[in-house]
Rosetta silent file (secondary structure, phi, psi, omega in degrees, C-alpha in Angstrom):
SEQUENCE: XXXXXXXXXXXXXXXXXXXXXXXXXXXXXXXXXXXXXXXXXXXXXXXXXXXXXXXXXXXXXXXXXXXXXXXXXXXXXXXXXXXXXXXXXXXXXXXXXXXXXXXXXXXXXXXXXXXXXXX
SCORE:     score description
SCORE:     0.000 S_00000001
   1 L     0.000  128.634  179.591  146.328  123.799  107.152 S_00000001
   2 L   -99.378  112.104 -179.352  144.810  120.408  107.897 S_00000001
   3 L  -108.786  149.482  178.392  142.913  119.091  104.898 S_00000001
   4 L  -115.710  150.607  174.436  140.712  116.037  104.685 S_00000001
   5 L  -106.887  137.303  177.335  139.889  113.906  101.684 S_00000001
   6 L  -121.299  139.373  178.968  136.358  112.731  101.099 S_00000001
   7 L  -121.096  134.757  176.191  135.390  110.013   98.680 S_00000001
   8 L  -156.785  165.861  177.936  131.929  109.488   97.272 S_00000001
   9 L   -79.455  -30.374 -177.627  130.174  108.323   94.164 S_00000001
  10 E  -134.358  135.560  173.926  128.319  111.613   93.694 S_00000001
  11 E  -116.255  120.994 -179.219  129.239  115.189   94.589 S_00000001
  12 E  -106.966  124.325  177.723  126.328  117.623   94.640 S_00000001
  13 E   -99.814  109.442  179.042  127.117  121.325   94.496 S_00000001
  14 L   112.788  143.509 -177.535  124.250  123.243   96.099 S_00000001
  15 L  -122.123   29.841  171.914  121.548  122.491   98.620 S_00000001
  16 L   -78.545 -174.539 -175.438  118.513  123.976   96.934 S_00000001
  17 H   -62.541  -35.287  179.490  115.572  121.838   95.984 S_00000001
  18 H   -68.012  -47.213 -179.564  117.225  120.613   92.765 S_00000001
  19 H   -63.437  -43.748 -178.995  120.463  119.582   94.464 S_00000001
  20 H   -69.448  -35.877  176.492  118.730  117.894   97.383 S_00000001
  21 H   -63.101  -45.391  177.906  116.292  116.066   95.097 S_00000001
  22 H   -61.672  -43.486 -178.847  119.200  114.759   93.058 S_00000001
  23 H   -59.783  -43.012  178.328  121.089  113.782   96.223 S_00000001
  24 H   -61.019  -45.257 -178.603  118.118  111.783   97.509 S_00000001
  25 H   -69.835  -39.971 -178.967  117.731  109.923   94.231 S_00000001
  26 H   -68.324  -27.434 -177.891  121.480  109.361   93.773 S_00000001
  27 L   -63.557  -18.764  175.541  121.793  107.970   97.297 S_00000001
  28 L   -74.687  -16.212 -176.328  120.000  104.840   96.073 S_00000001
  29 L  -108.707  -13.935 -178.300  122.934  104.273   93.705 S_00000001
  30 L   173.517 -170.863 -179.412  125.931  105.204   95.867 S_00000001
  31 L   -80.430  149.261 -175.762  127.408  107.560   98.415 S_00000001
  32 E  -133.027  135.620  168.368  126.668  111.274   98.168 S_00000001
  33 E  -118.383  142.916  178.550  128.379  114.396   99.492 S_00000001
  34 E  -117.904  128.344  175.266  126.728  117.807   99.330 S_00000001
  35 E  -106.344  128.260 -177.633  128.727  121.038   99.212 S_00000001
  36 L  -136.578  178.899  178.718  126.777  124.125  100.201 S_00000001
  37 L   -73.875 -178.618 -177.047  127.277  127.698  101.330 S_00000001
  38 L   -63.139  -34.653 -176.675  128.054  128.700  104.899 S_00000001
  39 L  -112.113  135.990 -175.264  124.397  128.935  105.915 S_00000001
  40 L   -68.545  -16.475  179.817  121.921  126.154  105.239 S_00000001
  41 L   -94.933    5.632 -176.216  119.185  128.617  104.277 S_00000001
  42 L   -89.249   74.987 -179.538  121.352  130.306  101.637 S_00000001
  43 L  -141.092  157.042  177.437  119.777  128.859   98.500 S_00000001
  44 H   -62.822  -32.728  177.510  117.818  130.114   95.519 S_00000001
  45 H   -59.573  -44.918  178.665  114.941  127.889   96.628 S_00000001
  46 H   -65.330  -43.784 -179.975  114.768  129.784   99.911 S_00000001
  47 H   -63.914  -28.275  177.157  115.096  133.159   98.192 S_00000001
  48 L   -83.844    9.830  179.975  112.209  132.165   95.905 S_00000001
  49 L    59.129   33.411  179.005  110.216  131.547   99.070 S_00000001
  50 L    71.380   11.448 -175.893  110.018  127.888   98.150 S_00000001
  51 L   -71.160  142.228  176.174  108.070  128.816   95.056 S_00000001
  52 L  -130.766  124.562  176.559  107.744  126.378   92.207 S_00000001
  53 L   -86.184  109.134 -178.236  106.313  127.429   88.866 S_00000001
  54 L  -147.352  152.718  178.758  104.212  124.478   87.780 S_00000001
  55 L   -78.201  100.407 -177.777  100.941  123.846   85.985 S_00000001
  56 L  -129.994  -41.678 -173.723   98.680  123.058   88.928 S_00000001
  57 L   -76.687  148.515  172.496   95.835  125.569   89.073 S_00000001
  58 L   -57.936  135.174 -179.084   92.698  125.303   86.964 S_00000001
  59 L    95.561  -19.198  174.240   93.216  127.545   83.966 S_00000001
  60 L   -67.713  147.201  174.396   97.021  127.132   83.942 S_00000001
  61 L  -131.694  152.048  177.435   98.422  125.870   80.673 S_00000001
  62 H   -63.485  -40.439 -179.467  101.732  124.292   79.747 S_00000001
  63 H   -60.879  -41.010  179.060  102.091  126.713   76.817 S_00000001
  64 H   -65.515  -40.902  178.934  101.741  129.741   79.111 S_00000001
  65 H   -66.398  -38.548  176.716  104.349  128.383   81.521 S_00000001
  66 H   -61.459  -49.349 -178.511  106.737  127.657   78.633 S_00000001
  67 H   -63.632  -40.931  177.482  106.337  131.180   77.270 S_00000001
  68 H   -61.538  -42.697 -178.977  106.713  132.759   80.747 S_00000001
  69 H   -66.716  -42.481  177.992  109.899  130.774   81.373 S_00000001
  70 H   -63.071  -40.723  178.616  111.358  131.687   77.990 S_00000001
  71 H   -64.405  -45.459 -179.974  110.551  135.348   78.583 S_00000001
  72 H   -64.535  -28.138  179.965  112.107  135.301   82.064 S_00000001
  73 L   -78.923   -2.839  174.520  115.196  133.627   80.558 S_00000001
  74 L    49.885   41.596  176.278  115.802  136.652   78.305 S_00000001
  75 L    84.080    1.535 -177.933  116.702  134.523   75.295 S_00000001
  76 L   -94.969   -6.272 -176.266  119.139  132.273   77.195 S_00000001
  77 L   -91.590  145.173  172.612  116.808  129.268   77.551 S_00000001
  78 L   -87.085  120.492 -175.044  116.657  126.286   75.242 S_00000001
  79 H   -54.031  -45.808 -176.942  113.003  125.883   74.246 S_00000001
  80 H   -63.559  -40.148  178.127  113.082  122.072   74.256 S_00000001
  81 H   -63.951  -40.690  178.107  114.689  122.004   77.718 S_00000001
  82 H   -64.584  -42.051  178.591  112.017  124.423   79.005 S_00000001
  83 H   -60.988  -41.162  178.200  109.248  122.272   77.509 S_00000001
  84 H   -65.395  -45.950  179.675  110.645  119.190   79.265 S_00000001
  85 H   -57.774  -49.140 -177.372  110.981  121.101   82.555 S_00000001
  86 H   -66.495  -42.221 -177.915  107.428  122.458   82.390 S_00000001
  87 H   -67.679  -26.787  179.020  105.844  119.165   81.330 S_00000001
  88 H   -89.205   -9.139 -175.955  107.533  117.352   84.241 S_00000001
  89 H   -54.563  -54.159 -178.107  106.632  120.014   86.825 S_00000001
  90 H   -58.324  -39.717  178.618  103.335  118.619   88.149 S_00000001
  91 H   -65.156  -37.939  179.474  104.822  115.158   88.618 S_00000001
  92 H   -70.559  -36.921  176.686  107.803  116.559   90.522 S_00000001
  93 H   -63.280  -44.135  177.726  105.537  118.627   92.802 S_00000001
  94 H   -61.771  -40.894  178.712  103.498  115.496   93.559 S_00000001
  95 H   -61.527  -44.498  178.011  106.708  113.568   94.230 S_00000001
  96 H   -60.115  -40.889  179.113  107.887  116.232   96.698 S_00000001
  97 H   -67.233  -37.621  177.170  104.552  116.065   98.518 S_00000001
  98 H   -63.268  -32.018  178.482  104.772  112.257   98.664 S_00000001
  99 L   -76.935   -9.436  178.657  108.209  112.661  100.302 S_00000001
 100 L   104.258    7.266  177.544  106.625  114.876  102.955 S_00000001
 101 L   -63.927  132.008 -179.740  107.498  118.346  101.661 S_00000001
 102 L   -99.569  123.065  174.505  105.121  120.853  103.182 S_00000001
 103 L  -107.001  157.915  177.110  103.804  123.595  100.952 S_00000001
 104 L   -64.715  139.091  179.731  101.655  126.503  102.077 S_00000001
 105 E  -128.583  160.198  175.119   97.964  125.668  101.988 S_00000001
 106 E  -139.611  168.513  173.411   94.688  127.561  102.262 S_00000001
 107 E   -97.534  133.668  177.485   91.035  126.600  102.457 S_00000001
 108 L   -82.639 -176.315 -175.417   89.038  127.151   99.292 S_00000001
 109 L   -62.176  -22.423  178.525   85.431  128.378   99.177 S_00000001
 110 L   -91.214   -2.517 -179.898   84.160  124.848   99.886 S_00000001
 111 L    92.617   -1.402  178.590   86.416  124.496  102.929 S_00000001
 112 L   -75.661  146.610  176.203   88.824  122.031  101.306 S_00000001
 113 E   -83.272  125.378 -179.322   92.548  122.416  101.953 S_00000001
 114 E  -133.783  162.503  176.058   94.366  123.243   98.730 S_00000001
 115 E   -61.614  138.766  174.850   97.841  124.474   97.791 S_00000001
 116 L   -82.134  107.904 -173.013   98.291  128.209   98.235 S_00000001
 117 L   -90.368    7.791  175.885   99.235  129.212   94.699 S_00000001
 118 L  -106.845  175.153  177.080  100.099  132.836   95.560 S_00000001
 119 L   -79.054    0.000    0.000  103.114  134.385   97.214 S_00000001
């Protein structure tokens, strides 16, 4: 068996949206290697159809998203961590769009292009 050694400042395990976001940010501070599965589309982000639960739509509330996340976590989530995650969601979605991430869009009743907030 021929093995190679790789050296880097950061090792990222996973190539979903969280891992890749971290890798992009860490690359400003040093070298980065990403370890992923055999297929590049094999990530939870892909299985979630690229979905991001974030307070974006009119009528959405941070409290509802916190409660939904806690419920989905079946008692395994730390409330404070969920609150931080939910409160930072809109800013992270905007950041992804600024980086060029394409989300599904639709035209609203006025003809404006808006994010498609359904599956």
